[in-house]
ROZAFI-663265 format. One record per residue: residue in three letters; x, y, z of N, C-alpha, C in turn. Coordinates in steps of 0.1 Angstrom, whole numbers, plus 5000, padded with zeros to 4 digits. Last residue first. Example, Ala and Ser with C-alpha at 12.3 -4.5 7.8 and 13.67 -1.06 7.14 Angstrom:
<pamis>
<r = Ser	n.east = 5128	n.north = 4978	n.up = 5071	ca.east = 5137	ca.north = 4989	ca.up = 5071	c.east = 5129	c.north = 5000	c.up = 5079>
<r = Ala	n.east = 5132	n.north = 4943	n.up = 5078	ca.east = 5123	ca.north = 4955	ca.up = 5078	c.east = 5132	c.north = 4967	c.up = 5078>
</pamis>
This chain:
<pamis>
<r = Unk	n.east = 4992	n.north = 5269	n.up = 5105	ca.east = 4988	ca.north = 5280	ca.up = 5096	c.east = 4978	c.north = 5275	c.up = 5085>
<r = Unk	n.east = 4999	n.north = 5262	n.up = 5136	ca.east = 4991	ca.north = 5257	ca.up = 5125	c.east = 4986	c.north = 5268	c.up = 5117>
<r = Unk	n.east = 5031	n.north = 5264	n.up = 5150	ca.east = 5018	ca.north = 5271	ca.up = 5147	c.east = 5012	c.north = 5263	c.up = 5135>
<r = Unk	n.east = 5051	n.north = 5255	n.up = 5177	ca.east = 5047	ca.north = 5252	ca.up = 5164	c.east = 5033	c.north = 5258	c.up = 5162>
<r = Unk	n.east = 5062	n.north = 5257	n.up = 5202	ca.east = 5058	ca.north = 5270	ca.up = 5195	c.east = 5053	c.north = 5268	c.up = 5181>
<r = Unk	n.east = 5070	n.north = 5232	n.up = 5208	ca.east = 5058	ca.north = 5237	ca.up = 5215	c.east = 5053	c.north = 5250	c.up = 5209>
<r = Unk	n.east = 5091	n.north = 5219	n.up = 5199	ca.east = 5081	ca.north = 5222	ca.up = 5189	c.east = 5069	c.north = 5228	c.up = 5195>
<r = Unk	n.east = 5124	n.north = 5219	n.up = 5205	ca.east = 5112	ca.north = 5223	ca.up = 5211	c.east = 5102	c.north = 5227	c.up = 5201>
<r = Unk	n.east = 5142	n.north = 5190	n.up = 5194	ca.east = 5138	ca.north = 5204	ca.up = 5192	c.east = 5125	c.north = 5207	c.up = 5200>
<r = Unk	n.east = 5156	n.north = 5167	n.up = 5218	ca.east = 5149	ca.north = 5170	ca.up = 5206	c.east = 5145	c.north = 5185	c.up = 5206>
<r = Unk	n.east = 5185	n.north = 5187	n.up = 5220	ca.east = 5177	ca.north = 5178	ca.up = 5212	c.east = 5168	c.north = 5170	c.up = 5222>
<r = Unk	n.east = 5201	n.north = 5201	n.up = 5236	ca.east = 5196	ca.north = 5208	ca.up = 5224	c.east = 5188	c.north = 5199	c.up = 5215>
<r = Unk	n.east = 5214	n.north = 5190	n.up = 5258	ca.east = 5200	ca.north = 5195	ca.up = 5260	c.east = 5196	c.north = 5204	c.up = 5248>
<r = Unk	n.east = 5237	n.north = 5176	n.up = 5256	ca.east = 5238	ca.north = 5190	ca.up = 5256	c.east = 5225	c.north = 5197	c.up = 5258>
<r = Unk	n.east = 5226	n.north = 5150	n.up = 5254	ca.east = 5234	ca.north = 5154	ca.up = 5266	c.east = 5236	c.north = 5169	c.up = 5267>
<r = Unk	n.east = 5214	n.north = 5152	n.up = 5229	ca.east = 5205	ca.north = 5151	ca.up = 5241	c.east = 5213	c.north = 5155	c.up = 5253>
<r = Unk	n.east = 5237	n.north = 5153	n.up = 5214	ca.east = 5228	ca.north = 5165	ca.up = 5214	c.east = 5218	c.north = 5164	c.up = 5225>
<r = Unk	n.east = 5248	n.north = 5128	n.up = 5218	ca.east = 5255	ca.north = 5140	ca.up = 5224	c.east = 5246	c.north = 5152	c.up = 5224>
<r = Unk	n.east = 5227	n.north = 5113	n.up = 5204	ca.east = 5230	ca.north = 5111	ca.up = 5218	c.east = 5237	c.north = 5123	c.up = 5224>
<r = Unk	n.east = 5225	n.north = 5116	n.up = 5176	ca.east = 5216	ca.north = 5124	ca.up = 5185	c.east = 5219	c.north = 5123	c.up = 5200>
<r = Unk	n.east = 5242	n.north = 5099	n.up = 5165	ca.east = 5245	ca.north = 5113	ca.up = 5164	c.east = 5236	c.north = 5121	c.up = 5173>
<r = Unk	n.east = 5228	n.north = 5075	n.up = 5168	ca.east = 5240	ca.north = 5077	ca.up = 5176	c.east = 5244	c.north = 5092	c.up = 5176>
<r = Unk	n.east = 5209	n.north = 5078	n.up = 5147	ca.east = 5205	ca.north = 5077	ca.up = 5161	c.east = 5217	c.north = 5080	c.up = 5171>
<r = Unk	n.east = 5226	n.north = 5078	n.up = 5125	ca.east = 5218	ca.north = 5090	ca.up = 5128	c.east = 5213	c.north = 5090	c.up = 5142>
<r = Unk	n.east = 5236	n.north = 5051	n.up = 5126	ca.east = 5245	ca.north = 5063	ca.up = 5127	c.east = 5237	c.north = 5076	c.up = 5131>
<r = Unk	n.east = 5212	n.north = 5035	n.up = 5124	ca.east = 5220	ca.north = 5036	ca.up = 5136	c.east = 5229	c.north = 5048	c.up = 5137>
<r = Unk	n.east = 5183	n.north = 5051	n.up = 5110	ca.east = 5195	ca.north = 5044	ca.up = 5108	c.east = 5204	c.north = 5046	c.up = 5120>
<r = Unk	n.east = 5158	n.north = 5063	n.up = 5112	ca.east = 5162	ca.north = 5054	ca.up = 5123	c.east = 5175	c.north = 5047	c.up = 5120>
<r = Unk	n.east = 5154	n.north = 5078	n.up = 5089	ca.east = 5157	ca.north = 5085	ca.up = 5101	c.east = 5161	c.north = 5076	c.up = 5113>
<r = Unk	n.east = 5151	n.north = 5074	n.up = 5061	ca.east = 5160	ca.north = 5066	ca.up = 5069	c.east = 5164	c.north = 5073	c.up = 5082>
<r = Unk	n.east = 5131	n.north = 5085	n.up = 5046	ca.east = 5142	ca.north = 5094	ca.up = 5049	c.east = 5153	c.north = 5087	c.up = 5058>
<r = Unk	n.east = 5114	n.north = 5063	n.up = 5044	ca.east = 5119	ca.north = 5069	ca.up = 5032	c.east = 5131	c.north = 5078	c.up = 5035>
<r = Unk	n.east = 5107	n.north = 5059	n.up = 5072	ca.east = 5113	ca.north = 5049	ca.up = 5064	c.east = 5120	c.north = 5055	c.up = 5052>
<r = Unk	n.east = 5095	n.north = 5084	n.up = 5079	ca.east = 5107	ca.north = 5079	ca.up = 5086	c.east = 5114	c.north = 5068	c.up = 5078>
<r = Unk	n.east = 5073	n.north = 5083	n.up = 5061	ca.east = 5083	ca.north = 5094	ca.up = 5060	c.east = 5096	c.north = 5089	c.up = 5067>
<r = Unk	n.east = 5059	n.north = 5061	n.up = 5071	ca.east = 5064	ca.north = 5061	ca.up = 5057	c.east = 5075	c.north = 5071	c.up = 5055>
<r = Unk	n.east = 5052	n.north = 5070	n.up = 5096	ca.east = 5060	ca.north = 5058	ca.up = 5095	c.east = 5066	c.north = 5058	c.up = 5081>
<r = Unk	n.east = 5036	n.north = 5093	n.up = 5090	ca.east = 5048	ca.north = 5094	ca.up = 5098	c.east = 5057	c.north = 5083	c.up = 5096>
<r = Unk	n.east = 5015	n.north = 5081	n.up = 5075	ca.east = 5023	ca.north = 5091	ca.up = 5069	c.east = 5036	c.north = 5093	c.up = 5076>
<r = Unk	n.east = 5004	n.north = 5064	n.up = 5095	ca.east = 5010	ca.north = 5058	ca.up = 5083	c.east = 5019	c.north = 5068	c.up = 5076>
<r = Unk	n.east = 5014	n.north = 5078	n.up = 5127	ca.east = 5005	ca.north = 5076	ca.up = 5116	c.east = 5012	c.north = 5069	c.up = 5104>
<r = Unk	n.east = 5036	n.north = 5081	n.up = 5143	ca.east = 5023	ca.north = 5079	ca.up = 5149	c.east = 5012	c.north = 5076	c.up = 5139>
<r = Unk	n.east = 5068	n.north = 5070	n.up = 5144	ca.east = 5058	ca.north = 5074	ca.up = 5135	c.east = 5044	c.north = 5071	c.up = 5141>
<r = Unk	n.east = 5094	n.north = 5082	n.up = 5164	ca.east = 5083	ca.north = 5072	ca.up = 5163	c.east = 5073	c.north = 5078	c.up = 5153>
<r = Unk	n.east = 5128	n.north = 5084	n.up = 5165	ca.east = 5116	ca.north = 5091	ca.up = 5161	c.east = 5106	c.north = 5080	c.up = 5159>
<r = Unk	n.east = 5151	n.north = 5081	n.up = 5192	ca.east = 5144	ca.north = 5075	ca.up = 5181	c.east = 5131	c.north = 5082	c.up = 5178>
<r = Unk	n.east = 5163	n.north = 5090	n.up = 5214	ca.east = 5170	ca.north = 5093	ca.up = 5201	c.east = 5162	c.north = 5087	c.up = 5189>
<r = Unk	n.east = 5134	n.north = 5093	n.up = 5231	ca.east = 5149	ca.north = 5094	ca.up = 5233	c.east = 5155	c.north = 5098	c.up = 5219>
<r = Unk	n.east = 5112	n.north = 5094	n.up = 5211	ca.east = 5113	ca.north = 5085	ca.up = 5222	c.east = 5128	c.north = 5084	c.up = 5224>
<r = Unk	n.east = 5091	n.north = 5119	n.up = 5196	ca.east = 5104	ca.north = 5114	ca.up = 5199	c.east = 5104	c.north = 5105	c.up = 5211>
<r = Unk	n.east = 5066	n.north = 5114	n.up = 5171	ca.east = 5069	ca.north = 5117	ca.up = 5186	c.east = 5083	c.north = 5111	c.up = 5188>
<r = Unk	n.east = 5044	n.north = 5124	n.up = 5144	ca.east = 5057	ca.north = 5120	ca.up = 5150	c.east = 5057	c.north = 5122	c.up = 5165>
<r = Unk	n.east = 5019	n.north = 5134	n.up = 5135	ca.east = 5025	ca.north = 5123	ca.up = 5128	c.east = 5038	c.north = 5117	c.up = 5135>
<r = Unk	n.east = 5012	n.north = 5155	n.up = 5151	ca.east = 5002	ca.north = 5146	ca.up = 5147	c.east = 5008	c.north = 5133	c.up = 5141>
<r = Unk	n.east = 5034	n.north = 5172	n.up = 5152	ca.east = 5030	ca.north = 5163	ca.up = 5164	c.east = 5019	c.north = 5154	c.up = 5161>
<r = Unk	n.east = 5033	n.north = 5186	n.up = 5128	ca.east = 5044	ca.north = 5176	ca.up = 5131	c.east = 5039	c.north = 5166	c.up = 5142>
<r = Unk	n.east = 5005	n.north = 5192	n.up = 5108	ca.east = 5012	ca.north = 5194	ca.up = 5121	c.east = 5021	c.north = 5183	c.up = 5124>
<r = Unk	n.east = 5007	n.north = 5200	n.up = 5074	ca.east = 5004	ca.north = 5190	ca.up = 5084	c.east = 5011	c.north = 5193	c.up = 5097>
<r = Unk	n.east = 5016	n.north = 5217	n.up = 5054	ca.east = 5001	ca.north = 5216	ca.up = 5056	c.east = 4997	c.north = 5207	c.up = 5067>
<r = Unk	n.east = 5043	n.north = 5219	n.up = 5054	ca.east = 5036	ca.north = 5231	ca.up = 5051	c.east = 5021	c.north = 5230	c.up = 5054>
<r = Unk	n.east = 5053	n.north = 5193	n.up = 5058	ca.east = 5054	ca.north = 5203	ca.up = 5069	c.east = 5046	c.north = 5216	c.up = 5067>
<r = Unk	n.east = 5040	n.north = 5164	n.up = 5050	ca.east = 5042	ca.north = 5177	ca.up = 5043	c.east = 5042	c.north = 5188	c.up = 5055>
<r = Unk	n.east = 5050	n.north = 5130	n.up = 5048	ca.east = 5046	ca.north = 5142	ca.up = 5056	c.east = 5049	c.north = 5155	c.up = 5049>
<r = Unk	n.east = 5039	n.north = 5112	n.up = 5019	ca.east = 5049	ca.north = 5116	ca.up = 5029	c.east = 5044	c.north = 5128	c.up = 5036>
<r = Unk	n.east = 5012	n.north = 5088	n.up = 5014	ca.east = 5019	ca.north = 5100	ca.up = 5011	c.east = 5030	c.north = 5103	c.up = 5022>
<r = Unk	n.east = 5015	n.north = 5053	n.up = 5008	ca.east = 5011	ca.north = 5063	ca.up = 5017	c.east = 5019	c.north = 5076	c.up = 5013>
<r = Unk	n.east = 5005	n.north = 5022	n.up = 4992	ca.east = 5012	ca.north = 5035	ca.up = 4992	c.east = 5007	c.north = 5045	c.up = 5001>
<r = Unk	n.east = 5008	n.north = 4988	n.up = 5000	ca.east = 5000	ca.north = 5000	ca.up = 5000	c.east = 5009	c.north = 5012	c.up = 5000>
</pamis>
């Protein structure tokens, strides 16, 4: 089955994704498909997030996200 990719211009991020430590979780078929296509869960990418978490600059603060 084909699913569209996430479109940040028209879709709220928090509807489709959630961070679980260094791993991004797809909350919808759109989120899961986007994660797979962009290879966001590749081990090297996950390891690169660990020092960012230690520096408290990751994950990004999306609380100011606006729905336009």
